[in-house]
C-alpha positions in Angstrom: -36.7 -118.0 15.4 -38.0 -120.7 13.3 -40.9 -118.5 12.4 -38.5 -115.8 11.5 -36.5 -118.2 9.4 -39.6 -119.4 7.7 -40.7 -115.8 7.2 -37.2 -114.9 5.9 -37.3 -117.9 3.5 -40.8 -117.0 2.4 -39.9 -113.4 2.0 -36.8 -114.4 0.0 -38.9 -116.8 -2.1 -41.5 -114.1 -2.6 -38.8 -111.5 -3.4 -37.2 -114.0 -5.9 -40.6 -114.7 -7.4 -41.3 -111.0 -7.8 -37.8 -110.3 -9.1 -38.2 -113.2 -11.7 -41.7 -111.9 -12.6 -40.4 -108.4 -13.0 -37.5 -109.6 -15.2 -39.9 -111.6 -17.4 -42.3 -108.7 -17.5 -39.5 -106.3 -18.5 -38.4 -108.8 -21.2 -42.0 -109.2 -22.5 -42.4 -105.4 -22.3 -39.2 -104.8 -24.3 -40.4 -107.4 -26.9 -43.8 -105.7 -27.2 -42.2 -102.3 -27.3 -39.8 -103.5 -30.1 -42.7 -105.0 -32.0 -44.8 -101.8 -31.6 -41.9 -99.7 -32.9 -41.6 -102.1 -35.8 -45.3 -101.6 -36.6 -44.9 -97.9 -36.2 -42.0 -97.9 -38.6 -44.1 -100.0 -41.0 -47.1 -97.6 -40.7 -44.8 -94.7 -41.4 -43.3 -96.4 -44.4 -46.8 -97.3 -45.7 -48.0 -93.8 -45.1 -45.1 -92.4 -47.1 -45.7 -94.9 -49.9 -49.4 -93.9 -49.8 -48.6 -90.2 -50.1 -46.1 -90.9 -52.9 -48.7 -93.1 -54.7 -51.3 -90.3 -54.2 -48.9 -87.7 -55.7 -48.3 -90.1 -58.6 -52.0 -90.5 -59.1 -52.5 -86.8 -59.1 -49.7 -86.4 -61.6 -51.1 -89.2 -63.7 -54.6 -87.6 -63.7 -53.1 -84.3 -64.8 -51.1 -86.1 -67.6 -54.3 -87.9 -68.6 -56.2 -84.6 -68.7 -53.4 -83.0 -70.8 -53.3 -86.0 -73.1 -57.1 -86.1 -73.5 -57.1 -82.3 -74.3 -54.3 -82.8 -76.8 -56.1 -85.7 -78.4 -59.2 -83.6 -78.7 -57.2 -80.7 -80.2 -55.5 -83.1 -82.7 -58.9 -84.6 -83.6 -60.3 -81.1 -84.2 -57.2 -80.1 -86.2 -57.5 -83.3 -88.3 -61.2 -82.6 -88.9 -60.4 -79.0 -89.9 -57.6 -80.2 -92.2 -60.0 -82.7 -93.7 -62.5 -79.9 -94.4 -59.8 -77.8 -95.9 -58.6 -80.7 -98.0 -62.2 -81.3 -99.3 -62.5 -77.5 -100.1 -59.1 -77.6 -101.8 -60.0 -80.6 -103.8 -63.3 -79.1 -104.9 -61.4 -75.9 -105.9 -58.8 -77.9 -107.8 -61.6 -79.9 -109.6 -63.3 -76.6 -110.5 -60.0 -75.1 -111.8 -59.4 -78.3 -113.8 -62.9 -78.1 -115.3 -62.4 -74.4 -116.1 -59.0 -75.1 -117.7 -60.4 -77.9 -119.8 -63.3 -75.7 -120.9 -61.0 -72.8 -121.6 -58.8 -75.1 -123.7 -61.9 -76.3 -125.6 -63.0 -72.7 -126.2 -59.5 -71.7 -127.4 -59.4 -74.7 -129.7 -62.9 -73.9 -131.1 -62.0 -70.2 -131.6 -58.8 -71.2 -133.4 -60.7 -73.5 -135.7 -63.2 -70.6 -136.4 -60.3 -68.2 -137.1 -58.6 -70.7 -139.4 -61.8 -71.5 -141.2 -62.5 -67.7 -141.6 -59.0 -67.2 -143.0 -59.5 -70.0 -145.4 -62.9 -68.6 -146.4 -61.3 -65.1 -147.0 -58.7 -66.8 -149.2 -61.4 -68.5 -151.2 -63.4 -65.3 -151.5 -60.4 -63.4 -152.8 -60.2 -65.8 -155.6 -64.0 -66.3 -156.0 -63.9 -67.0 -159.6 -61.9 -70.2 -159.1 -64.7 -71.8 -157.0 -68.2 -72.8 -157.4 -70.5 -70.2 -155.8 -72.7 -73.0 -154.2 -69.5 -74.5 -152.6 -68.5 -71.1 -151.3 -71.9 -70.5 -149.8 -71.9 -74.0 -148.2 -68.4 -73.4 -146.8 -69.4 -69.9 -145.5 -72.4 -71.5 -143.8 -70.2 -74.2 -142.2 -67.7 -71.5 -141.1 -70.5 -69.5 -139.6 -71.9 -72.5 -137.7 -68.4 -73.4 -136.5 -67.9 -69.8 -135.2 -71.4 -69.8 -133.5 -70.4 -73.0 -131.7 -67.2 -71.3 -130.6 -69.2 -68.3 -129.4 -71.6 -70.5 -127.5 -68.7 -72.4 -125.8 -67.2 -69.0 -124.9 -70.5 -67.8 -123.4 -70.9 -71.0 -121.4 -67.3 -70.7 -120.1 -68.1 -67.1 -119.0 -71.3 -68.3 -117.2 -69.3 -71.0 -115.4 -66.7 -68.5 -114.3 -69.4 -66.1 -113.0 -71.0 -69.0 -111.1 -67.7 -70.1 -109.7 -67.1 -66.6 -108.2 -70.5 -66.5 -106.5 -70.3 -67.4 -102.8 
């Protein structure tokens, strides 16, 4: 019976030890399981953040491509406007030169006409003037009118050249 009692105590001791080991193992297992779930949740959160960041990166790249294309378009438009401005300025300069030349021609023609009118008045009363003075004045008037004609011809040449492509 002593053997049975020792065996019973040993069996109870072994059973208690196994029960205590099982309880500790269950507690450790629950801790590890909780920690694993925490890591799984963290991985899921990081995966979601990674996907969101990837989507933002794609959107940012698309925006960058759009912005780059727009910048290129604006640069091209600016260059084209610059070219148009240069052309417009050249045309304006040409128009200014032509206007000034036309004004000079009109002024020279007016002087010629006034001088001719004055000469006609002198010739109508020819006896009141010295014939040499009249001839000299007529020569001056002719020279003045030739200058006006040359200025007019030069203006016409400029206008023809300005129309050529």
